[in-house]
N, C-alpha and C positions, 0 to 999 in steps of 0.2 A: 458108276460113270457111264454115260450113254455112248453109243457107237461113234457119233460124230466127235465127241470129246476124246475118246480113246484113239481114233484114227489121227486126230491132230497131234495128240501127245506122242504117239509112236513116230509120226513123221518128224516132229521136232527133235526127237532123240538123235536122229541122223545128223543134226546140225550142232548138237552139244557134244563135241568131240575134241580130241587133241589135234591141233594143227601144227604146221611147221614151226612157228614161233608163238603159238597161242594155245589157249585152252578155252572151250566153250562149256557153259554150265546152264542146264535147263532149270528154270524157276517157274513157280505157278502160284496163283492165289489159292487161298484155302478152299474156295468153292469151285475151283478148276474152270473158271471162266476167263482168266487172263494168264497167258503163258509168255515167257520171254527166254531168250538165250542171251546170256551175258558172256561176252568174249573178253578174256584177259590176255593181253600181249605180254609175253615174258621179258623181251628185250627192253621195252620202253616203260614197263610198269604202268601201262595205261589199260583202261577197260572201257567198254561201250556196249550198248544194247544192239545186237546184230539182228534180232528178230523180236517183234512184239505182236502178239495175236490176241484178239478177243473172240470169245464164242458167245454169240447171241442166239436166241431161239432159232435153230435150223440154219444158221449162217455163221461162217467163219470170216472175221474181219482181220485182215493183215494190215496193221498200222505201220510197221517198219520192216524192211527186208534188205539187209546189206550183204547178201550172199551171191556168189557166182551162179549157183543153181537156185533160181527163185523157189520159195516155198510153195507157191501155187502149183508148180510142176509136180512136186512130191505129193501134194494133197490130191491132185487129180489122179496120179498114179496109184494112190491109196484107195481110190474109189469115190472120192468126194466130187460130186458134179461141179463143174466150173461155175454154174449159175448160183451155187450156194457159197461162193467165195467172193469177197469184196476186197479189192486192192485199194484200200484207203490211201496208202502212200503214193499211189499213181493217180489219185483224184477221183476214183470211183466213189459214188455217193453211198453212204450207209442208209438203208431204208429207215426213214424217220419213225415208223411204227415200232421199230426195234430198239431205238436208243432211249 
């Protein structure tokens, strides 16, 4: 696993945790290019994707982020330059050469 992927994975683990009335679970594709955190609410028996991230060559694309502390903040704190992070959920374009 390359350094970018490992930094993303470690950052996502901070979001896959027990909450007040929920539990978050980290999932990933076999090739470690797609990660998600699935949140299961205990009281209402509902679940949803709270984070969805794709890793493209040299770029992290955040497709969905439903958290109080945005993942982009955690990634920058982990040493990933902001210019290597695309907030697709906020309308930032994904470089066409990478899709």
